N, C-alpha and C positions, 0 to 999 in steps of 0.2 A: 618416537611415536609409540604411545601406550594403548594398544588395542584392548587391554584388559579394563581400561577405564570406560569403555563404551557400555553403557547400561541401558538396555532396552526399556526398562520401566520408567526411566527419566526421559528418554528420547521420544517415546510413543506419544504422550500428550502434546509435546512440542511439534511433532510431525503432523498430528491431527490438526493442530492449530494452523499450521502452514497449509494443509489441504483446504481448510475452510476459507482461508484468505485467498488462496489461488482460485477457488471455485468461482468467486465473483470478480476478482481483480484482473484475471487474464482477459475475459471478454470486455471488461470496462477499459482495460489498458489498450486493447486493439482499437476500441472506439475513440479513446483519447488521442492516440497516434494518428488516426484517420482525420480527426478534426483539427489536428495541428496545435493543440493546447496542452503540450506535454507537462508543463509545470503546474497544472491545476491540482494534481494529486498532492504535490508537496505543499501547496498553499492550503488546501482543505485539511490535510493531515496536521499541518502546523496550527491552524485555527482550532481544530478539535483538541490538540494538545494544550492550547491556550485555555480552553474551557476546563480541561483537567487541572491545570495550574490554579485557576481561579477557585475551583471546587476545593483543592487542597488547602489553599490559603483560608478558606472558610471553615477549616477543620472538619470537613466531610470525610467519612471513612473511605480510604482508598478501595477501589473496586466495587463500591456500593452502587445501587441504582441511581443515587443522586449524582454521582460522578458521571455515569453514563448519560444521564439527562443533560448535565451541564455541557459535556462534550458534544452531544447531538445538537443541542440548541445553538452552540457556537458554530458548528459545522454548517447547519442549515442556514444560519444568518449569513455566513460567508458565501454559501451557494446562491442565496437570493441576491446578495450584493453582486456577485459575478454574473448572474443572469441579467441583472439590470445594466451592468457596464457593457456586456456583450451586445445588448440591444442598442445602447446609447452610442458606444464608440467601438464597433466591431473590428475596425482596422488596427486597433492597438490593444486587443484583448490579451495577447500573450504578455505584453509589457505590464498591463494592469494586474494580471495574475501574479507576476513577479513582485510588484509593489505590495500587494496584499500579503504575500508570503513573508517579505522582509518585515512588514509592520507586525505581523503575528509573531515572528521569531524574536524580534527585538522587544516586543511587548512582554513576552515570557521572561526575557532576561531582566527587564526592568522590575517586573513583579517579584522575581526571586533574588533581586540584588542584595537584599538585607537578610535573606534566609541563610543560616550557616550551612545548610545542606543543599543549597540551591544548585551548585555545580553538579552534584551527584544526581539530583532530581532531573535536571535537564539532560544529562548524559543518558539516564535510563529511558527518558521519554523519546530521545532521538535514536539511540541504538537498540532499545528494547531489551527485554529479558525473556525471550522466547523459551529458553531452556528450563525456566522455572514455572512455566504455565501448568496449571492443574486442570483436571477434568471439569471441575465446577465452572471454571472460567470460560469453558467452551459452549456453555448453554446459550448465552445471548448471541455470540457470533454465529452459532448454528441456525438460530431463528432468523437472524438478519440475512444469512446466506440463502436460506430457502426463499425468503420473501424477495430478495434481490433477483435471484435466478428466475423466480416466477414472473416478475415484471419483465426481465430481459427476454425470456422465452415468449411471453404473451405478446410483446410488441415486436418480436422478431428483429431486434436491433434497430428498429425505426423509432428512436427515442426523441420525443419532443424536447426542446431545449430545457424547459423548467423541470420536466420529469427526470432528465438525465442528471442535472445538478443535484436534485433532491436524492435520487437513488445513490449517486456517487457519494454524497455527504454521509448518508446513513451507513453505507458499506465501509467507508474509510474510518468513521467514528468507532465502529466495532473493532476494526483491525489495528488501529494505531496504538490502542492500549494493550494489545496482545504482543505485537512484534516491533513497535517503534516506527518513527517517521521514516528513517532511511530504508528499512526493509519494505515498508509499504510502497515507497516510490519504486524501488527495484522490482518488486513483484508486479507492479502495474506496467512498467515500461520495458524492462529488459526482455522478458519472453516475447513481447509484441515486436520489439526490434529484431530479435533473432529470427523470427518467423515471417517477417513482413514481405519477403520476396517469393515466398512459397505460394503455391496455388491456394485460392480461397478455401477450398474444401479441406485441405490439409493444414491450413494455417492455425486454426484454433487448437486442433489436436496436438500439433507440434509445440505450440506455445505452452499448453498444459504439460507436455512431456518435459520441456525445459524447466518448468517450475517445479514439478515433482522431483525430478532428478537433482535439481539445485538444492532444494530443501533437504532431501535425504542425504546427499553427499556432504553438504555443509554441516548438518547436525552431527553426523558420524565423525567427520574430520575434526570438528571443534572439540569433541570429547576426547578423541585420541591425541590431539595436539595440545589440549588445554588452552584453547584460544576462544575469544568471544564468538558466540554462535551467530548472532545477527550479522556481524561484519563478514564472517567467513561464508555465510549463505549468500550474501550479496556477491562476493567474488566467484563463488561456484556458479551462480546464475549467469554472471557475465561471461565466464569461460565457456559455458555450455551454449549460450546465445551466440557467441562469436563462432563456435564450431558449427552450429546450425546454419548460420548465415553463410559461412564459407562453403558449406556443402550444398547450398541452395542454388537456384538459377543465377546465371550471369546477370548482374545489375544492368549492363548495357542492353542486353537482349530484352529484359523486362521493360526497360524504358522505351526501347524501339517498338515494342509490341503494343504499348499503350496508345490510344487514339489521341 
């Protein structure tokens, strides 16, 4: 382990990116878990990634506003589709979300099949490159986070179906290009799982704590161990969530207390 390799000047923008993603994804993740549509974030993130791939094939400059628009339009289209399927066939919504995810994932593979750098491009899209995030890249996610939190706070968590999908799509679009599909999913679901048995008033704060500690420890360890940051952050989040869950109320008592 090489602690001398830990460079705060590199880790700070990556950590700030993580904080911006956590700000919106933790409350959205709790809402997703409550609704029982856990894989919606994977599906929307993958659809946004498909929009990024299409923009890349059109020779649009990576990171430009055109790429952001392509990803946002793709994610919004996917959100509207899932809104319609939930109204049409609500009993199989989770299965429909899974099908949409698979179609988006395989669509990306097909589009990049003849690209000599397709494998590397897909890997970066899935695993992310959070360690190389710069301060300029945080401007759009900051604006999206402020807007998303304003909507969530204004509605006090009582999100109409369509509003939820649109807000979710916009938030995920901004984050998937920063941290990758896998870390987006982990940020949404893992803190929510770790805190789900705790009292409602403490749950959100605990979920944020799991997220912040997971990103901080993952980034530092990835530098010291010379391992991929995104993957290690996912594991740190999981370990901390397991510890929080284990330290929480007894699941049987919580189940018995429910009406």
